[in-house]
C-alpha positions as CSV (number, residue, x, y, z in Angstrom):
1,M,145.9,-135.3,40.1
2,K,142.2,-134.9,40.2
3,A,141.3,-136.4,43.8
4,L,143.6,-133.6,44.3
5,I,142.2,-130.5,42.4
6,K,139.2,-132.5,43.7
7,G,139.7,-132.4,47.2
8,Y,141.7,-128.4,47.1
9,Y,138.9,-126.7,45.4
10,K,136.1,-128.9,48.4
11,A,139.2,-126.6,51.3
12,V,138.9,-124.1,49.0
13,E,135.0,-123.9,49.7
14,Y,135.1,-125.1,53.0
15,I,137.4,-122.0,53.6
16,K,135.4,-119.3,51.7
17,T,132.0,-121.3,54.8
18,N,133.6,-121.8,57.2
19,P,136.5,-119.4,58.2
20,D,137.5,-119.8,61.9
21,K,137.0,-124.6,61.4
22,A,138.9,-123.4,58.5
23,Y,142.0,-122.2,60.0
24,E,142.0,-123.8,63.2
25,I,142.5,-128.1,61.2
26,M,145.2,-125.1,59.0
27,A,147.3,-124.0,62.5
28,K,147.5,-127.5,63.6
29,G,149.1,-128.8,60.8
30,I,151.3,-125.3,60.3
31,G,152.5,-125.0,63.6
32,G,155.3,-123.1,65.5
33,Y,154.0,-119.2,64.8
34,L,151.0,-120.1,63.2
35,E,149.5,-122.2,66.1
36,K,147.1,-120.3,66.7
37,P,144.1,-120.2,64.5
38,E,143.9,-116.3,65.2
39,D,147.6,-116.0,64.0
40,F,147.0,-118.0,60.5
41,A,143.8,-115.6,59.8
42,A,146.3,-112.8,61.0
43,G,149.0,-114.5,58.8
44,A,146.6,-115.4,55.8
45,K,144.9,-111.9,55.1
46,G,145.7,-110.9,51.7
47,V,145.6,-115.2,50.5
48,R,143.3,-115.2,47.4
49,Y,142.6,-119.3,47.7
50,Y,141.9,-120.0,44.1
51,D,138.4,-122.1,43.1
52,R,137.6,-124.0,40.0
53,A,136.3,-120.4,38.1
54,R,139.5,-118.6,39.5
55,N,141.5,-121.0,38.1
56,L,140.3,-121.1,34.9
57,E,140.0,-117.8,34.5
58,F,144.0,-118.3,35.5
59,F,144.5,-120.0,33.2
60,G,142.6,-119.9,30.1
61,T,144.2,-120.9,27.9
62,P,147.8,-122.1,26.4
63,E,147.3,-120.0,23.6
64,K,146.2,-116.6,25.8
65,S,146.4,-116.7,29.8
66,E,148.0,-114.9,32.3
67,A,149.8,-118.5,33.8
68,A,151.2,-117.8,30.0
69,D,152.6,-114.6,31.1
70,L,153.6,-115.8,33.9
71,V,155.9,-117.9,32.5
72,N,156.4,-115.5,29.3
73,F,157.7,-112.9,32.0
74,A,160.0,-115.8,34.3
75,Q,161.8,-116.7,31.6
76,D,162.2,-113.0,30.1
77,I,163.5,-112.4,34.4
78,W,165.9,-115.4,35.0
79,G,167.2,-115.0,30.9
80,K,168.8,-111.8,30.9
81,A,169.9,-112.8,34.6
82,G,171.5,-115.6,32.8
83,K,170.1,-118.2,34.3
84,L,168.3,-120.1,31.7
85,K,169.9,-121.4,28.9
86,M,166.7,-122.4,26.7
87,T,163.5,-121.1,25.5
88,I,160.5,-122.3,27.3
89,D,156.8,-122.5,25.4
90,S,154.1,-122.0,27.7
91,K,151.5,-124.0,25.9
92,T,153.9,-127.4,26.0
93,I,153.7,-126.4,30.0
94,L,150.9,-125.5,30.8
95,D,148.2,-128.1,30.8
96,T,144.3,-127.5,31.7
97,D,142.7,-129.9,31.3
98,F,142.8,-131.2,35.0
99,I,141.1,-127.7,36.2
100,K,138.1,-127.7,33.0
101,E,137.6,-131.6,33.9
102,Q,136.8,-130.9,38.2
């Protein structure tokens, strides 16, 4: 997991510093209607790739974070729709140790 997160942050930094080359690489991997780098770049417009600072902000602490708010929101929606039969505790399912260590 640590290697995955480290690689992800490296990729996000590469996108920031070399967007044209990054979109070229990603377009090759995706293919289809996004096979051209300019099409991939247009499709990615407005996408915010979370770097370490944004991940730390998003996950905050298990007690208070945007991630915990999202878990609670999803629980409310799916619970009301009858699709969730249990209570989910964000403190139990959110583990921020890997983010903090990188």
